[in-house]
N, C-alpha and C positions, 0 to 999 in steps of 0.2 A: 506442343501447342502451336497451331499455325501462326505465322507472323501476321501482323496487322498491315493492311494495305489501305492507305488513305487515297480516295479517288472520287471524282464527281459521280453524282447519282444517275445521270443520263449517259447513254452510250456515245462514243465519239462519232461525229458526222461522217468521217471517212472510213469507218470500220469495214465497209464492203470493198475498199480499195487497199486494205492492209496486205502485207506479205502473206503468201501461203506458206505452209510448213515446208514444202519442197524448196521454195525460194530461200527461206531462212536457213535450211540445211546447206544450201549452196554457198551462202555468205559466211557461215560460221562452221569451221571444221569441228569434228567431235571433241578434240582435246580442248579447244577454246570453250566449247559449250560446258564441258565438265568443270573447267576452271571458273566459269561464271557462276555455276550452281554452287560451287564451294564458297565463293565470295558471298553469295546470298545467305548461306547458312550461318554466317557470322553476324548477321544483322537480325534485329527483332521487329523492325517496322520499315515500311517503304512509303513513298509518296509518288502518285501518278497523276499528272495533269495533262489535259489536251486542249487544243484550239482547233480552228477550222482546218489547219493544214500542218499541225505538228503534234508530237507526243513528247512529253518531258517526264523523266523518271529520276528520282533521287535515291541513290544506293549508297548508304553510309554518308561520307562527306562529299561524294562526287555527284554530279548531275550530268545526265546524258540527254541529248535531244535528237529525235528523228524528225526530219523536215521533208514534206511532200512538195517536190518541184517537178513540174511537167510530167505528172503521173509516175514519178520515180522517188522512192524513199531513200534518203541519205542520212546516216547517223553522224553525230558530231559529239566528241567527248574530249576532255582535257586530262585524261589519265596518263598520257604519254605512251600508250600502246602503239606499236608500229601498224600503220594501216587504219582505215576508218572503222572496220569491224572489230570492235574491242569487246572484252567480256561484259562491260557495263551496257553496251548496246544490246547484247543478247539478253541481259537481265531485264531490260525494258520490255522486250517481247514476251518473256516468260511471265512477267507481272500482268501484262495485258491479257495474255491467254488465261491466267488464273482468274482474273476479274470476270472475263466473258463467261467462263465456265460457271462461276458462282452466280452471276446475275442472269444467266440464260441468254446472253447476247450471242448472235451467230457470227462467227468469223469466216472469212473466205475459205479457209482450209477445212471447215467443219463438214462432215459427211453424215448422212442419215445413219442412225445407230440401229443395230438389230434389236429386236425386242429383248428385254432383260428376262432372264430366267429367275424365278422366285428363289430357287435353292442357292443362288450365287449372290451373296451380298455385294453391293457396290462399295468401293472405297470412298472415303471422304474426299470430295473433289478439291477442297481447299488444300488438302495435304499433298496434292499432285504438283504444287507450285515448284518444288525442287526437282521434279523429274525432267530429264532432258527433252523428251518428246512425248506427244500424246500417245495413247495406247496403240494407235495404228502405226506408229513409227518405232515402237520399242521391240525388243526381242532380237535385235541384231547382235552379232558378235562384238565384244569389246575390242577397241583398237589397241595396238601396242603402245606402251607408255612413251611419252615425249621426254627427252633428256633436257634437264634444266641446270643452269649454273648461276651463281650469284657473284657479282663483282662489287667491291666496296671501294669507293674513291673518296679521297680527302682533299679539301681545299683550304690551304692555310690563309688565303686572302678573303675569306668570307666576311669577317669583321674583326676589329681589334679585340684580342683576348678570346676569340672564338674560332672553332674549327668546323667547317662544313663537311658533312658526310652524305654522299649520294650513293644510291643503290641501283646497279644496272642488272637487269635480268637477261640472260642469254638463252634463247631457244633455237637450237640448230644454228642457222647462220644469222638469225635476228638478234640484235643487241639493242635494248631500249631502256631508257631512264624511267624508273617506276616511281609513282607517288608513294608517300609513306603509308597511305591506306592500302595500296596494292601490296606493298611489302608485308604489312601486317596480315592481310588475308592469306597470302602465300605461306607465310610463316605458320599461321594457325592450321591450315590444311596439310602442310608438309609434315609438321611435327606430330600431328594426331593421326597421320597416315590415312586420312579420309579420302584423298584424291589419288586413286590408283592410276590415273592417266598420266601423271607426272612422275619422273624419276630424278632424284637429286643425289649429288655427291654426299658422302657421309660428312665431310668437313663443312659443307654448306648446311646440312641438317643440324649439326651441332651449333653452328653460329646462329641460325634462325631460331632455334630453341632458346638460346641465351638472349637473343635480341627481343623476342616477343614480349616479355613483361614491360620492357622500356617503351615499346610502341603502344601497348595497351594503356599506358599511363598518359599518353599524349592527349591534349584537349582536341575535340573534334575539329576545331578551326585550323589545326596544323596538319591534319591528315591529307589535305589536298596538296600540300607542298611537296617539292621534289628534293629537298635538302634538309637534313636534320642538323640544327645548330647546337654544338656542344661547347661548353666552357672548356678552356684548355686543360684545367685540372681533371675534368671528367674524361676527356679524351686520353689523357695520360694513363688513367686507370684502364681504359679500353686497350691501349697499347700493351700495358703490363699484363692484362689478362690473356691476350693472344700473342704474347711475345714468342712462344714456342711454335706457333703456327701463323706466320705473317698473313694478314688479311687485307691490310690497308694500302692502297696504291695512290701515290702522289699524282695529283691532277696534271702537273706540268711534266714531270720526269717519267711518268708511267712506271716508276720503280716502287718496290715495297718500302714503307716507312717503318723505322724501328723506334723504340722508346727513347733512344739516346739522341735521335736526330731532330725530331719535331718538338720544338719548345720555344718559349719566348722568355727573355730575361725578366726576372721578377724584381730585381733590386740592383742598385749600383752603389759601390762604396769607393772611397779613396783611402788606400792603405799606405801608411808611411813606414818605411824601414830605415832604422838608424844605422848609418854606415860611417860613423865617426864624424869627420868634417862635413860629410855630405848626408843628405837624407833623400832616399829614393821615393818618388811619388808615383804610385800605381793606381790607375783607374780600372777597377775590376767590375765585370758584368757577372752577376750571380743568377744561375738558372734554377728552375724548379727542381731539377734532379740533383742540386747541390754543386753542380759544375761551376768553377770560377775561371773566367776567361779574361785575360788582360785586354785592354782596349786595342792595343796595336795588333794583337793576333786576330781579333775579330775584324778589324778594318782590313787587314791583309786578306783574310778569308773572303770578305765581301768583294774586294777588288779583283782577286784572281778567279773567283767563281761567280760571275754576275748573274748567270741564269741556271747554273747547274744544281743549286741547293735550294730545296723548298724552305729551308730555314730563313733564307734571305728576306722574304717578304714579312715573315713574322718578327724577325729581329728589327727590321725597320719600322714596324708598327709600334715598337717600344719607344717611348719618349724619355730618353735619359735625362736626369736632372742637370747634367753638364751637356751643353749643346753638341750636336754632331760637328759643328764648325770648330769649336774649341778642341774637341777630341782629335779632329783631323790636323789641327794646327800644332798641338803640343804632344799628342800621344800616338801619332800615326806610325812611327818607326819603332819606338820603344818607350818604356816608362822613364820619364825624365828625372834628373836629380837637381836638387837645390842646395846651395851652401847653407850650412846650419844657421849662420848668423842672419841669413835673409828670410828664412822660412816663415817665422811668425809674422813678418811684415808683408811678404809678397805671395804667400801661398794662395790667398783668396783670389788674386788676379789670375792664377793659373787654372783655377777650377770654377770660374764664374761665380765666385763668392760663396760657394756651397761648403763652408767649413763644417756644417752639421753632418756632412758625409764622411768626415775624416775619422779614421780609426788606426790602430796599430799598437805594437808592444810598447812603443815609446810615448804613447798618449795616455794621459790621465784625464778622464772626463768628469766635469763638475756640472751638475744640473741646477739651474737657477730659474725660478718661476718668472714667466714673462708678465709684464704689466701692460695695461690698456689693450688687452685682447678682447674684442667685442663681437658679439653675435646679435644681429637684428633680424627679426622675422616680421614680415608684413603680408597682407593679402590684397591682391589686385587682379581683377579680371579672371576670377576663378582659379588663381594660382597662389600657392604659398611661396614667398620670395625670401630666401636666406642670404644675408649679406655679412661677410666676415671683414673685420678691420683690425689693424694692429698699428698702434701709435698714430691713429688718425688716418692711416693709409689703407685703402681697400685691397684685400687679397683676392687674387683670381681663383675662384672655386673650381675652374676647369684645368688649372695647372698644378704641378706639385707645390705644396706649401713648404717654404723653407723657413727655418727658424734662425734667429740671430745667433751668432757664435763669435767667440774671441779666442785666438790662439796666442799663447805666450810661453816662453821658456820657464821650466819649473824643475829645479834640481838637475838631474842628468837627462831629463827628457822634456816633454812639453805638456802643458795643461790646456785642455780645450774646455772653455766655459760656454755652455749652451743655455739659451734662454727659452723657457716654455716648451721643453721637449714633450712632456706628457700632454700639454695643451694642444700643441701643433699635431701631435700624433692622433689625438682624438678628433681634431678637426679634419685631418687628412683622411682618416678612416671613415668619418661621416660622409665626406664628399664622395669618396670612392663608392661607398655602399649605396648612396642615393642615386649617383649617376648610373650605377649598374641596374637600377630599377627603372622608375619612370622619370627620374630627375634629368633636367637639361640645364645647360649653362648659357646664359645670355648676359653680355656686358659684365662678365665676371661674377654674376649672381647665380645662385643655384635655385632653380624653380621646380616646384612639385605641383601636380594637379590638386586642386582643393576638393578632395574626395574624403568621405568618412574614414576609409582605411588609411589614407595618408595623414589625416588629422590625428589618428591614434598613434601612428608612427612618429609624427612630429612631436607630439606630447612626450613620448618616451625618450627621444633623443634630447629634448629640452631638459628633461629631468636628469639625464645622465651627464650633462655638461659639467666639466670641472668647476668647482666653486669659484675659482679665480677668474673665470670667463665672465665678463659683463654681458648680461642678457637684457634685451629690450624687445618689446613687441607692440604692434598696433592695438588700438582699443577693441576692435572687433575680435581679437584673439585672446582677450583677457579671460574669458570663461573657459578657454581650452588650455592655456599655458599657465594659469594661475598656480600658485603653490598650494599644497594640501592645507586645508584649514583656513584658506583665505576668506575674507568676509563676503566674497562674491557668492559663497555657498548659502548665504542667508536668503531665505525667500522674502519676496516683497508682497505685502498685503494691500490689496486694493479694496476700498470701501466706498459705496455710494448708496443713496436712498433709491428705493424702487417700490412704488405703490405702498408707502407707509412702512416698508420693511427695509432691512439692511442687507444688501448684496455683498458677499465677501468672495473675493477671488485671490488665489495664490499664484505667484509667478516668479520667474527669475529674469532679471533684466541685464542684458549685455549690450552696451552701446545703444544702438538703435533697435535692437531686437529684444523681444519679450517671449519667454517660453512659459506656457501655462502649465499648471499642475497636471492637466490632462495629457499634454504633450510628454511630460516627464514620465508619467505612469505608463503610457502606451509604449514609449521607448524602452522602459525597464522590462515590460512584458515581452517585447520583441528581442531582448538581449542586446540592444544597442548601447554603446558607451559614450557616443558623442551625438550632438544634435546641431544642425545648422538652421539659423533663422532666415526669414524672408529677406532680410537686408544683409545677409552674409556672415553675421556673427555666429560664433561657435560656443557650445557649452559642453564641458566634460562632465559626465554623470558619475560623481563619486558615490558608489553604491552604498557604502556604509552610512555616509551623512544623509543621503536621500532616504534611506530606510528609516533613519532616526526622525527625519522630518515627516515622512509618511505615517509613522507610528504615532507621532505627536498629533497630527491632524486627525487620525482615526480616534485617538483618545478624546480629542476635543469634539468629535462628531462633526468635523468640517470637511466638506468636499468642495471641489472647484465649482463656483457659481451658486452655492447654497444661499438661501434667503433666511433671515432670522428677524425676530422682533428685536427692538433696540436693547432691551434688557438681556435677552439671550445672547445677542452679539457681544455685549460687554463681557458676559461671563466667558464666552468662547475665547475672546482675545486674552483675557486674564489667564485662562487655563493654558492657552497655547504658549504664552510667554514664560511659563514655568518650566517648560521642557525643551524649548528650542529657540535659538536667537532668530529674530525676524525684524524687518524694518517696514515702515509705512511708506507706501508709494507717494511720490511727491505731490501728485494731483489729489491725493486722498487726505492730506494732512489736516486741512481745515475741517473736513467732515469728521475726521477722527477726533479732533479736539472737541468738536461739538458733541460727538457721541459719548465721549468720556464724561462730560459734565451734564448730559441730558438727564432730566428727571424721569424716573420710572413712574408710569401711571399707577395711582393707588387703586386697590381693589374696591369695586363698588359694593357697599354693604347691602345684604338682602334684608327685606322686612322679616321680622321674627316669625310671623306666621308661615312664610314660605320656607325659611331656613329649617323649620321643624319638620316639614313634610318631604322636602327634597332628599333624595338619596345622595350618598357621597359622590357617585359618578355624575349625577345631575348638577351638583354644585360645581364640580370641575368644569362641566359643560358651560354653565353660566359664566364662570370666570374666563374661560377660553373665548367665548363670544364677545364679552365686554372688553377684554384685553385687546383683541384684534381690532375692534371698532375704535378703541381709544388710540391705537397706533395708526389709524387711518386705512386699515386693510379690510377688505371684504372677506368673509369666511363661509365655509360649508360645514354644517353639522350633518354628518353622514352616518349617524348611529343606525343600528338595526331597527327595522320596524317594530314598534311596540315598546321602545325604551323611553318614550316620553319626550320626543324632540319638541313638540308644541309647548309643553309645560316649561321646558328649559328656556325657550325663547321668551315666553311670557314673563318668566321670573327675571330674566335679564332686562326686559323692557320696563318692568316695574322699578327695578333698581336704577335704571338709567333715568326714568322720569323723575324720581326723587332727586337725582343729581342735577338735572338741567332746570327743574322748576326753581331750585334754589338760586340759580343764576339768572332766571327770567327769560331763558331761551325757549322758543316754541318747541312743541313735542307733538308731531303728527306722524303716524305710522301707517303704511299701506301694506296689507297682506294680500298676496295673490295665491290662489289655491284652486284645486278642482272644485266644481260646483257642489259635489257631495260632501265636501269637508267644511264648507262655510259654517254650518251649524255647529260643528265640532269646536271651531275656534271660539264662537260666541259662548258656547256652553262652558268651555274651560276658563274663559275670562271670568264668567259669573261665578264659577265654582272656586277657582284658586286665586284670582287676581282682581278682586272687586275694586281695587284702587284705579284700575284702568276702565275707561269707557269705550265700548266697541259697538259698531253698527255694521250691518251688511249693506253693501251698495247693490241693490237689486231693484226690480220694477222697470217701468218704462224709462225712456231717456230723460224725460223732464224730472221724474222722481229721482233718478240717479244723480242728476246734476244738482238737485236741491239737497240731497243727502250729503253730497261731497262738500257743500258749503256750511254745514252745521258747525257751530262753535262748541268747544268743550269736548270734542270727540278725540280720543287718543288713537284708536285703531279703526281703520276703514278696511273692511274685508270684502273682497269680490273675487270673481273667478277669471281665468285667463281669457276666455272669449270676450268678456266685457272690457278687459284691458286693451284688447285690439279694437273693439267697436268704439269705446269711449277714449281712445288715445288722446284726442284733442282736449278733452276735459281733464284727464289725469296729468298730461304733460304741462298743463297750465299751473299745476300745483307743485310746491316743493315740499318734500317729505324728509323727516329726520331719518327714517328707515324705510326701505322697501324690502320686504321679506317675501321670498318665493318658497311656498310649500309645495312638495312634490316638484322640485325644480327641474326635473327631467322634461317638463313640459316645454322648456325652451332649448331642448337639445339640438334642434335643427337651426343653425345660424341664419339660414336663408328664409325661414318661415316668417310670415307677416307678424304673427304673435311675438316671436322672438325680437324682431326689430322694434315692435311697439314697446315691449318691456324695457329694452335697453335705452329707449328715449326718455324714460322717466327721470325727473330731477330728484336727486336724493343726496343726503350727506353720507349715509352708510348703507351697505348692502349685505344681506344675509341670504343664504340658501339652505333649505332643508330637503334632504332626500336620502333614502336608504340605498338608492341605486343611481349615483351620479354618472355611472358609465353603463349605458343600456345597450348601445348598438355598436358604436365605434368610438375611437379616441376623440373625434371631433365633437361628440356629444359633451364630453367633459370640458373640452376647450370652450364651447359655447357658454356653459354655465360660468366658467371662470372669467370669461370675457365680460360678462355682466358684472361680476363681483370686483374684478381688478383688471380693467382693460389693458391689453398688451402684456399681461403678466406671463403668459405662455407663448408670446410671440405671434407670428403669423399662423393662421389656422391650417393652411395647407402644408406649410413646412413642418408644423408641429405634428400633424397626422403622419407624415412620412418618417420623421426622425424618431417618433415614439414607437414604431413597430419593431425595432431591434431590441434585443434583451438589454443592452446598455441604455438605450433610450427609455425603456420602461423603468429601469432603476433610477435614472436621473429624474424622470417625471415623479416617481414616488417621493424622492427627496425634495423636489420643488414644491410638492403639494403639502408636505408635512407641516409647515408653519401656518397654513391657512385652511386646513381641513382636519376635523376631528371625527374619528370613527371608532365606535366601540361595539362589540358584538354581545349578544345575550349571554353567551358562554363566559365572557370575560367579566361583565359587570352585574349580571343577574343569575348567578349560579343556582339561586333558589327557585328560579322559574321551572315549572314542571317540564319534563322532557317532551319533545315533539318527535313523533314517529311518522315517517313517510313510507308509503308502500304502494306497489303496483297491484291492481286487481285485473288479471288477464281475463278477457271475456271471449268466449267461443261462439261465433254466429251459427245459427242453425242453417240447414240446407237452403231454405227459402231466402233468407237474408244474404247468405253467401252468394247465391245466384244473382241476386239484385246487385250486390257489390261488384261482382265480376263483370256484369253487363256495363256498369258505369266505368269500370277500369278500361274495358275495350274501347268505349267511346272516348275516354280521356287520351288514350294512346293514339287513336285515329285523329283526334283534334290536334294533338301535338305534331303529328306528321303533316296535317293539312295546313295548320295555321302557325306553327312554329312557337316561338317564345310567348306570343300573346295569349296562348291557350293554357300555359302552365299553371298560373295561380288559380284561374277559374276551375280548371280540372281538379286541382288539389282540394279546393273547397268542396266540390261535389263529392269527392271520395270520402272526405272527413265527415260530411253530412250523412253519407250512406252508412258509415260506421255508427253514427249516433242513432239515426232512425230513418228508414226509407221514406217516412212521411214528410221529412224536411224537403225532399226533392220532388216527390210526387204525392200530393195529398190523398190521391186514390189508393195509395199503397199503405193506408193506415192498418189494413188487416195483416200486413207482413210484420211479424213480431220483431221487437228491438231487443237484442241480447243485453245491451247496456242498460236499458230502462228496466228490464226485468231484474238484473243484478242490483241496481240502485234501489228499487222499491223493496226488494227483499231485505237489504241492509237497513234502510230507513225504518221499515216496520219493526225489525228486531231491536234497533236502537231506541225507538220510541217506547217500546214495551219495557225497556230497561231504564227509562227516565233520562235518556241523553238527547240533547238538541244537536242539530247538524246544519252546516252551511253547504249549499250545492251551487257550484259555479259553472257557467257555460258561456261561451262567446256568442252562441246562437240564441237570441231571445225567443225565437219560435220554438226552440227546443225546451226552453223554460215553460212555455205555454203547455206543451205536451206533458211535461212532468207535472205541472200544476193540475192538469186535468186528471192524471192518474192518482195524485195525492188526494184529490177531492173524492174520487171513487173509493178510496180506501179509508176516508175519514181522518186523514192526517192534517193537523193544523200547519199552515205555512204562511209565509210573507214573501213579497217579491219586490225587488228594486232593479230597474233597468234604466237605460239612458233616457227613457221617456217619463220616468217618475219625477215630478217637480221637486226642486231642492228642499222646500219646506216640508213636503210630505215624507221625504226620506228620513229626516230626523224623527218624525213621529213613528214611522215604521220600526226604526231601530229601538226606540223606547218601548214600543208595544212588545217587540220580540224579547227585550231584556226583562220586561215586567211580567211576561207570560208565566202563569203558574204551572203550566203543563209543558212537556217537551214539544218543541216546534221545529219546523224546517224553514230556513231562509234561502229562497231562490234568488241568486244574484248574478247579474251580468258581469262578466269578468272585467270589462273596461270601466263600466259605470260605478261599480262598487268594490273594485279591487284595492282601493286606497282610501285612507282617511277615516274609515269607520272602525269603531271598537265594538266587537261582538263576542265578548268573552263568555257569554252564556253558553255558546256552543263549544263542544270539545271534539267534534268530528267534522272534517272538511272533505267534501267529495269534489274533485275536479273532473267533470263529466267528459270533457274533451280536451286533449292536450293542446297547448298553445305554443307557438314558435318562441315565445319570450318567457324563459323560466323566471325572470325577474318579476314579471306580472303575476305569475303563479305564486311566487314566494310572498308577494304582497297580499295576495288573496288568503293564503294560509295564516299570515300574521294578523289578519283581522281578529283572530281569536287567540293566537299564541303571542301574547303581549303582557306587559305589566298589568297585574290585576287578575290574571288567570291563575286559578288554584287547582286545576285538573290537568292531567296529562292530555296532550292534544294528538289526535291521530288524523293524518291526511292521506287520502286514497286517490290515486289516479286510475281511472277506468280506461284500459287499453284493449282494443280489439286485436286478437291474434292474427298474424299473417296479413296485415293490412298496412296502409300508408302510415298509420299512427305509430307503428313500431319503427318505421324508417325515420320519421320525424324525431322521435326520442333518441335514436342512434346518432343522428347528425348534431342534435343539441349537445349531447354528451361530449362530442369531439371538440366542441368550441367553448369550453367552460374555463379557460385559463386566463384570458385577458383581464377580467375584472380582478381576479386574485393578484395578478402581478402588480397592478397599479394601486389597488386599495389595501394590499397587504392583509387580505382576509383569507377565509377558507375557500376551498374550491367550490363549495356549494353556492357561494354568492356569485354566480356567473352573470354576465351581462345579457342583454337581449341579443339573441343570435342573429347574425346577418348572413344569409345564405347567398351564394352565387347562383347564377342561372344554371350552371352545370349541375350544381348540387340539387337544385329544385327539379331539374329534368330527371335526375337519378331516382327521385321518389316515385316516378311513374314507370320505372323499368320493372 
């Protein structure tokens, strides 16, 4: 697979001044070019960038730059290759050549190509990237291989405890220091024998093959370095591996280093030898290979060979616990002796007080636990600071830690009593380990960067500390260094009132930092075990305890930020307390006390006559609405169309009126609904709730104002347009309830009607809609902003946050307390089934020609006028599918395939005794259908937007009471909601609409409670037209409503198309 080359999209401005192939050949000899290509084969991707006078290429970890100065190109690279023309510079040229070949950019060396012969396939040009020359330069005899040698140099002075290893490559008379990247590339090509231009000694090949895995494990950041830093222990293994074939040359002496020579003392002891009246005191250096060297021999060696031995620098890097000054003073010539009677009292003076180093056959050691050994951990300026103290005295974390010891005669020998050996050993090992990593010592304190990885390490060493070590830490580290099972694991519960509901949040508080349940859950999903707050505090995530808390919250049905009614919140808190320990946030305690003693609102009793006729789910709906209003929260009743939302609200209002009348409070309700539904409200009040008095606010303005002032009226019913026109009249009144039927009418928060409705003064708010989410999430936000202002936050932020899957899940949980939705399948299984089916219609040749002509015009308009022509053109195409007469009255003679299919079906249904509803968004199409029905003698009724409100109810009643089958022609917008037409059991949607929610409402005019027949709904779709494309786009966007409303996929929102999608319909 060809490598990836990242490069700008436009050619470099200096391309015509780039080097020709002959110039490149003169700069780079064949062997170097072959080496460069082998280097490139070890990489999978490259980066090429250029400016007005330069070319930069990234090859592996190295970067090379070509600079154009005075019409001359000069390469510059830091790979250490002798001379400016290095393999990486040639790589840059090869990459540029490959890009120009792929993009078709002409290079100065390019020559006109001969016409290609069809019988000879051309190779993939991108695969030519690793060829040394273009086709015109290939075919020459391969040069003889170049002899290569590898020299490995070691530096004992690189750093304390480390050995530096450098690699020199020798080509002929050239010797150059190579980067680790270059060594890796040479090792890869040499050991795989891919580069025939280079010849290596067998010993070098063996070493390179052994070295290659180590180089491949190096991070990319180290590949540009020219020295490999090895811990002494690792380098000793290297020495042991190649002891039979010395490879390593000392940087100073230029001699081979053997395993016995290069080492650093690892330990120092003081060995006592009992010689009767005297005791010999020997200071011994112990090396990694087990060698024991007395101090006087080592000092003599250093004195006699000041420059000859590479061990010298490494030995001096060792800091012995007894100072070099003391060693020179007392141990320079030989190991001294002390009189036996003076040893216990004066030995400490001889060895700088380090009695803990003493050992020997005459010594009996007794370990005593140290007291007042203390470790303190603080955090400051993004650092963890560790401070060690003993007996109130600070211990230097950067120096060897010495333990207290006492020497005394004991029997025939001596007893050495040491204090805190294991404690000091732990502390010393800890300091050594942390200093070897990222730890630094300042003012005797050990400091670590305050990073998550170091926080985990700090917690581990904290838990491993001996029990006798006193440990203290700052408050911001309490959540990190706490003991298992500490009370800090307990979550804190925050409670506050929000729009009549109780908001519950769970968090963990550490000092000034608070970690929310969402923070914890996100960290757990990401596999993190520590968290740091905004103010620097840390929290360790005990996975088992957190899982127990998460399970308890799930069992209680509680998520972060959930809202509950007061009585639900009380139940949640009780249930949570049974399974997990928690505490109430300090700022929430007063509210918590009030919540515990708050009285739960009593259920409002229903009048017996209503209780008898309401179904169980409708009684639950009444209780839901009353309960939310009693708690001071607005609510949405979002049941399916046809489940009796109007009756549920009227039942609740009847019960509420009984309650408030007893207290003497006023009771005035304003119902806003579509104009076609006003009569439905009045009719249902008369039929089911005669206890309520209701009037319609209609007529001229003077009449409407007079009606609004009538006394003894419970319900004032009007439509949304008058709410906008009469806003001054309505806002002057205060209502007990404002109820919005078909509440999606205020889905646009910027609309004048929406603003007018939100200005109304009311104590309680309710909304009824089967489709609270029609177009976008902002529609739902607008309805909720009327019911419970600020409940869903800022509208724009809500729209953006809710688009993610997690956002939609949180939205569903947030809506749960204030929205009730039931589907027909759930609460009315006895409802007859509803069948929806497509009726494909095939246009004849004449109508097809007419449609094609309109389609050509639409595409031309799109080309000439752009986006402005899209919607108008789509409308004309949809009209052409319905009937050419809609566009051109003179085209009446052109037959309409849809009309023919509709009339055939209606004729057959009428003969079988079935009534039908026919919906169209084009009222002129309804006129054409009406004319055809008249010609066939089929009884029909019609409601459009021009039908007066009072007349609509009369027509519905006439249709219902008709003794013979009839057809109801209905405008999709004017009659798609609020009407009950269960006489019909067949529905025809003559032309598809962008909004499936509106179509569902149309079908539900007959598929609703009271229907006793199976309902069949048919969509007439013209084949191979824009109608098929509209349906396809709608089907792709049916998920949002289901995610938020937790319903079935069929309950999709109004589909909102982008301009690009609308354009696609004309293609």
